[in-house]
Residue, then its C-alpha position, 0 to 999 in steps of 0.5 A: m281426746v278420750k279417757l281410756p277406761f283402764g289403767r291408772t292416773v297419777a298426778p305429776t310431781n317435781k321428779s316425774g310427769g305423772l301418769s295418764q289414761l288420756a289418748l288422742i284417737k279419731q272420733g269414729v274409732a272412739d264411737l266404735l269402742k264406746l269411748k267418750p271424749v273428756d269433759k275438760i282439757p287439762t291445763g297448767k299455769v305458766s309464769m313468764k317474765t314480762a316488761s312489767g314483772t312476772a305474769t302467769f298464764t293458763r295454758v293447755k297441757k300437751v297430753g295424750s299418748y304421743r310416741g308411746e305404747s300402742v296396740t292394734l286391735i283385731f276384729a273377728k269380722p271387718q267393721a264399718i268405722k263412722g266417718s270413713t269408707g270401707t270396712y277394717k279388720t284392725v284398728s290402732l289404739p294409742l295407750g296412755s302413759g298409765c296404761n299397759i298391755t295387760d290392762a288393754v287385753t283384760y279390758f277388751q277380752s272381757n268387754f268387746p266379743n267382736i275383738i279377738g286379739l291385739r298386736t303390740r307395737n313390736g309385732h307380738r300377737i295376743q289372741w283370744g278368739e277366732s276370726k270368722 
């Protein structure tokens, strides 16, 4: 689990689940994109009825982008990913609920010269460079 360096985080309220920058990605992809794992996994308190009354427990929250928006990053030339064999021209990156496509385009366009574009989940391609 990594915290994406773009987007925004908003704490949950009674009416909304909040916004998050957290995403679940493989370690090799995180290393390639220079993303660091989170130090502390988010937790929450849960109250349950027991035989002796009510007890409160701490549980790990289900966070990360599950069935949310995702993008496919396109490399200028094939890249080797640590922990897997071969080279890859594209890699998939899930986006947290607080991140959008514009944030991802702006971040990768300015910080990674080896990434030349991205493709959204519905097939829309945004490209700012040429493949080699």
